[in-house]
C-alpha positions, 0 to 999 in steps of 0.5 A: 932626160929625167924620168920625172918628165916626159915628152907630150904632143902639141895638143898639150900646149894648145891651151889658155896660157894662164893654164899652160904656164904653171904646167910648164914649171919643172919642164926640161928645154934642151937645145943642141948646137954644134958646140954641144947640148945645154938643157935647163929645168924651168923654174919661173914663167909668165903668161900672155894672152893676146889681141884686145885682152892683155895690155902687157902682150906684145899682140895686144894691138894685133898681128905685126911681122915681130909678134906673128909667131904668137898667132901660129901653131902651139909649142913653137918658139916666140923670140924677141929682142928687148933693150937693144941687146937681150933675147927673150924666149916664149912658148906659143900657147893656145890655138891658131890665131889666139896670139898666146905665149908663155915667157920662160923667165928663169931656169937651172942648167941641168945638162951641159953645164960647162958649155953653159959656163962658157957662154956665161963667163963669170956667172955663178951656177945659180945665175947661168939661166936665172932671168930671160936673157941669161936663159937664152944666152945659156941655151945658145938660142939666137934671135933668128931661131924664132918660129922654131918647133920646140918639139923638134931638133935642135930643140926638145921640150918635156914636161912634168909627169905630175904638176909641181907646186907654185906661187903666182903674182904680178909679172915683173917689169911690165908697164901699165895695167898689164903689170898690176895685180889684176894680171897675176900671171907670173908663176914660180917654183918657191925656193927654187934657185932658178927664180929671178928677182921680182922687179916691178915696173915704175909705170905698173898699175897697182 
């Protein structure tokens, strides 16, 4: 693991997701499977608040079986299925009951490159984890891993010793008010190859 990152306690993640999200840039998330380990360096994230506060959040209208993990302990994995084919990964943030999370949107593989290539055949090294669905495939994290503790095996999550520089803007692909300029909760490392292309949802509000 890089000496530029360090393992921290759960309390680090138990904060407002808009505060936590940029602090996760440069973090290294690793996942061990029977096939081996893949680790990625996070370069792009999006913050989501919860009930009644963030119209872009899965928890906006309250707890459901799908989003229940968001209401639980920080630093657990909230995984969800989208478009009938993709798994997306989120770090639960905030205190219990606050329904907060940070979506991992883009990353660069820093360990287990050959294994990530096998999982994403035909993809360039830049594109192995550049986008939320690609990231979960490269790491080998299935939907069934939802609820896992990211601070315990088979996962590890280490954050930068010093915050990295970042830029922010509207979240990508979010419909309605949650995708507009009033929610500039997408954060990324400028110039980082793991940052995905920005796509505004056709029904987002500017």
